[in-house]
C-alpha positions as CSV (number, residue, x, y, z in Angstrom):
1,M,187.8,-135.9,-19.2
2,S,188.0,-135.3,-15.5
3,I,185.9,-136.2,-12.5
4,I,185.4,-134.6,-9.1
5,Q,187.6,-136.6,-6.8
6,H,186.8,-135.0,-3.5
7,I,185.2,-132.2,-1.6
8,A,186.9,-131.2,1.6
9,F,185.1,-130.0,4.8
10,T,186.5,-128.7,8.1
11,C,184.2,-130.1,10.8
12,A,183.4,-129.0,14.3
13,D,182.9,-132.7,15.0
14,K,184.5,-134.8,12.3
15,D,183.2,-138.1,13.7
16,A,179.6,-136.8,13.8
17,Q,179.9,-135.6,10.2
18,E,181.3,-139.0,9.1
19,T,178.4,-140.7,10.8
20,F,175.9,-138.4,9.1
21,Y,177.2,-138.8,5.6
22,T,177.7,-142.5,5.9
23,K,174.2,-143.1,7.4
24,H,172.2,-140.9,5.1
25,F,174.0,-141.0,1.8
26,G,175.9,-144.3,1.8
27,F,179.5,-142.9,1.9
28,K,182.0,-145.5,3.1
29,R,185.4,-144.7,4.8
30,S,188.1,-145.3,2.2
31,R,191.2,-144.0,4.0
32,I,192.5,-142.5,7.2
33,F,195.4,-140.0,6.9
34,N,197.7,-139.4,9.9
35,A,195.8,-142.0,12.0
36,G,195.9,-141.5,15.7
37,T,197.4,-138.0,15.5
38,A,195.9,-134.6,16.1
39,D,196.1,-134.0,12.3
40,E,194.0,-137.1,11.5
41,F,191.5,-136.7,8.7
42,V,189.4,-139.2,6.7
43,M,188.3,-139.8,3.2
44,L,184.8,-141.1,2.6
45,R,183.8,-142.5,-0.8
46,L,180.5,-142.7,-2.7
47,G,181.1,-144.0,-6.3
48,T,183.7,-141.8,-7.9
49,T,183.4,-138.9,-5.5
50,C,184.9,-138.5,-2.0
51,L,184.4,-136.3,1.0
52,E,187.5,-135.4,2.9
53,L,186.7,-134.5,6.5
54,F,189.1,-132.5,8.7
55,S,188.7,-131.5,12.4
56,A,188.6,-127.8,13.1
57,D,191.1,-126.4,15.5
58,N,189.6,-126.2,19.0
59,D,190.3,-122.4,19.2
60,A,189.0,-121.8,15.6
61,S,186.2,-119.2,15.4
62,P,183.1,-120.4,13.5
63,G,183.8,-120.2,9.8
64,R,181.6,-119.4,6.9
65,T,179.1,-122.1,6.3
66,G,176.0,-122.3,4.2
67,V,175.3,-120.0,1.3
68,Q,178.1,-117.5,0.6
69,S,178.1,-114.4,-1.6
70,V,180.9,-116.0,-3.6
71,G,182.0,-119.6,-3.4
72,F,180.2,-122.6,-2.0
73,K,176.4,-122.5,-2.4
74,H,175.3,-126.1,-1.6
75,L,176.0,-129.8,-2.1
76,A,173.2,-131.8,-3.8
77,F,172.4,-135.5,-3.5
78,E,170.1,-137.3,-5.9
79,V,167.9,-139.7,-3.9
80,V,165.5,-142.4,-5.0
81,D,162.8,-141.6,-2.4
82,L,162.8,-138.0,-1.3
83,D,160.1,-138.4,1.4
84,A,162.0,-141.3,3.0
85,A,165.3,-139.4,2.9
86,V,163.6,-136.3,4.5
87,T,162.0,-138.5,7.2
88,A,165.3,-140.1,8.1
89,I,167.1,-136.7,8.2
90,R,164.4,-135.3,10.5
91,A,164.5,-138.4,12.7
92,D,168.2,-137.5,13.5
93,G,167.0,-134.1,14.8
94,I,168.0,-132.1,11.7
95,E,165.4,-129.6,10.6
96,T,164.7,-129.5,6.9
97,E,162.8,-127.0,4.8
98,E,159.5,-128.1,3.1
99,V,159.7,-130.2,0.0
100,I,159.5,-128.1,-3.2
101,D,157.8,-129.4,-6.3
102,C,159.8,-128.2,-9.3
103,S,157.7,-130.0,-11.9
104,H,157.2,-126.7,-13.7
105,V,161.0,-126.8,-14.5
106,V,161.7,-130.5,-14.8
107,E,158.7,-132.9,-14.9
108,G,158.7,-135.0,-11.6
109,L,161.5,-133.0,-10.0
110,R,161.2,-132.4,-6.2
111,V,163.8,-131.0,-3.9
112,C,164.4,-130.3,-0.2
113,F,167.1,-128.1,1.5
114,F,168.6,-128.3,4.9
115,N,171.9,-127.6,6.7
116,D,174.1,-130.4,7.9
117,R,175.5,-130.5,11.5
118,D,178.1,-127.8,10.6
119,G,175.8,-125.6,8.7
120,N,176.8,-126.7,5.2
121,R,173.8,-126.2,2.8
122,I,172.6,-129.6,1.4
123,E,170.0,-130.3,-1.2
124,L,168.1,-133.6,-1.8
125,M,166.7,-134.1,-5.3
126,Q,164.4,-136.7,-6.7
127,G,163.4,-136.9,-10.3
128,Y,166.2,-134.8,-11.9
129,K,166.7,-135.3,-15.7
130,D,169.3,-133.8,-17.9
131,Q,168.1,-131.4,-20.6
132,F,170.9,-132.3,-23.0
133,E,172.3,-135.7,-23.9
134,Q,175.7,-136.4,-22.4
Protein backbone atom coordinates (compact mmCIF):
# COMPACT_ATOMS: atom_id res chain seq x y z
CA MET A 1 0.00 0.00 0.00
CA SER A 2 1.19 3.52 -0.68
CA ILE A 3 -0.05 6.99 0.19
CA ILE A 4 0.31 10.33 -1.52
CA GLN A 5 3.19 11.99 0.32
CA HIS A 6 3.20 15.39 -1.35
CA ILE A 7 2.09 17.55 -4.23
CA ALA A 8 4.57 20.21 -5.34
CA PHE A 9 3.72 23.70 -6.59
CA THR A 10 5.93 26.41 -8.05
CA CYS A 11 4.49 29.66 -6.72
CA ALA A 12 4.60 33.27 -7.88
CA ASP A 13 4.43 34.21 -4.17
CA LYS A 14 5.34 31.22 -2.00
CA ASP A 15 4.50 33.02 1.26
CA ALA A 16 1.03 34.02 0.02
CA GLN A 17 0.33 30.45 -1.06
CA GLU A 18 1.49 29.13 2.31
CA THR A 19 -0.82 31.58 4.08
CA PHE A 20 -3.74 30.57 1.83
CA TYR A 21 -3.37 26.80 2.33
CA THR A 22 -2.76 27.06 6.08
CA LYS A 23 -5.65 29.47 6.65
CA HIS A 24 -8.31 27.77 4.55
CA PHE A 25 -7.41 24.08 4.74
CA GLY A 26 -5.49 23.63 7.99
CA PHE A 27 -2.10 22.76 6.54
CA LYS A 28 0.79 23.32 8.97
CA ARG A 29 4.41 24.01 8.10
CA SER A 30 6.34 20.79 8.68
CA ARG A 31 9.77 21.58 7.25
CA ILE A 32 11.85 24.31 5.60
CA PHE A 33 14.49 23.20 3.12
CA ASN A 34 17.51 25.41 2.35
CA ALA A 35 16.32 27.97 4.92
CA GLY A 36 17.39 31.53 4.26
CA THR A 37 18.69 30.86 0.75
CA ALA A 38 17.33 31.73 -2.67
CA ASP A 39 16.47 28.02 -3.05
CA GLU A 40 14.32 27.87 0.09
CA PHE A 41 11.15 25.81 -0.14
CA VAL A 42 8.63 24.63 2.44
CA MET A 43 6.65 21.52 3.18
CA LEU A 44 3.13 21.90 4.57
CA ARG A 45 1.33 18.93 6.10
CA LEU A 46 -2.35 18.01 6.48
CA GLY A 47 -2.75 14.48 7.81
CA THR A 48 -0.69 12.16 5.65
CA THR A 49 -0.48 14.52 2.67
CA CYS A 50 1.94 17.39 2.17
CA LEU A 51 2.15 20.36 -0.16
CA GLU A 52 5.64 21.36 -1.22
CA LEU A 53 5.89 25.04 -2.17
CA PHE A 54 8.72 26.41 -4.31
CA SER A 55 9.29 30.00 -5.45
CA ALA A 56 9.21 30.66 -9.18
CA ASP A 57 12.27 32.27 -10.73
CA ASN A 58 11.81 36.03 -10.98
CA ASP A 59 12.36 35.90 -14.74
CA ALA A 60 10.12 32.86 -15.27
CA SER A 61 7.28 33.30 -17.72
CA PRO A 62 3.83 32.32 -16.45
CA GLY A 63 3.50 28.56 -16.54
CA ARG A 64 0.56 26.35 -17.18
CA THR A 65 -1.96 26.56 -14.39
CA GLY A 66 -5.51 25.39 -14.01
CA VAL A 67 -6.97 22.71 -16.21
CA GLN A 68 -4.60 21.27 -18.81
CA SER A 69 -5.26 19.07 -21.84
CA VAL A 70 -3.12 16.37 -20.25
CA GLY A 71 -1.85 16.40 -16.68
CA PHE A 72 -3.06 18.29 -13.63
CA LYS A 73 -6.81 18.97 -13.62
CA HIS A 74 -7.60 20.09 -10.07
CA LEU A 75 -6.94 19.51 -6.38
CA ALA A 76 -10.00 18.70 -4.26
CA PHE A 77 -10.58 19.25 -0.55
CA GLU A 78 -13.43 17.70 1.41
CA VAL A 79 -14.90 20.26 3.82
CA VAL A 80 -17.46 19.94 6.61
CA ASP A 81 -19.35 23.15 5.77
CA LEU A 82 -19.14 24.12 2.10
CA ASP A 83 -21.01 27.40 2.51
CA ALA A 84 -18.69 28.57 5.31
CA ALA A 85 -15.60 27.55 3.31
CA VAL A 86 -16.82 29.42 0.22
CA THR A 87 -17.62 32.50 2.31
CA ALA A 88 -14.12 32.48 3.83
CA ILE A 89 -12.45 32.07 0.41
CA ARG A 90 -14.49 34.95 -1.02
CA ALA A 91 -13.67 37.12 2.03
CA ASP A 92 -10.02 36.83 1.01
CA GLY A 93 -10.86 38.34 -2.38
CA ILE A 94 -10.84 35.08 -4.33
CA GLU A 95 -13.69 34.59 -6.76
CA THR A 96 -15.43 31.24 -6.70
CA GLU A 97 -17.90 29.69 -9.07
CA GLU A 98 -21.42 28.94 -7.87
CA VAL A 99 -22.01 25.95 -5.61
CA ILE A 100 -23.16 22.94 -7.64
CA ASP A 101 -25.64 20.44 -6.19
CA CYS A 102 -24.51 16.99 -7.33
CA SER A 103 -27.18 15.05 -5.42
CA HIS A 104 -28.23 13.38 -8.68
CA VAL A 105 -24.83 11.62 -8.65
CA VAL A 106 -24.16 11.22 -4.90
CA GLU A 107 -26.93 12.05 -2.44
CA GLY A 108 -25.98 15.19 -0.49
CA LEU A 109 -22.88 16.00 -2.57
CA ARG A 110 -22.21 19.69 -3.26
CA VAL A 111 -19.09 21.16 -4.84
CA CYS A 112 -17.58 24.54 -5.65
CA PHE A 113 -14.62 25.35 -7.92
CA PHE A 114 -12.18 28.27 -7.92
CA ASN A 115 -8.56 29.05 -8.72
CA ASP A 116 -5.99 29.68 -6.01
CA ARG A 117 -3.74 32.75 -6.12
CA ASP A 118 -1.51 31.15 -8.78
CA GLY A 119 -4.37 29.88 -10.93
CA ASN A 120 -4.32 26.26 -9.75
CA ARG A 121 -7.81 24.78 -10.03
CA ILE A 122 -9.27 23.86 -6.62
CA GLU A 123 -12.49 22.02 -5.78
CA LEU A 124 -14.28 22.09 -2.44
CA MET A 125 -16.57 19.12 -1.72
CA GLN A 126 -19.16 18.46 0.97
CA GLY A 127 -21.05 15.20 1.34
CA TYR A 128 -18.90 12.87 -0.78
CA LYS A 129 -19.43 9.14 -0.16
CA ASP A 130 -17.53 6.23 -1.73
CA GLN A 131 -19.52 3.91 -3.95
CA PHE A 132 -17.46 0.85 -3.02
CA GLU A 133 -16.21 -0.30 0.38
CA GLN A 134 -12.50 0.21 0.89
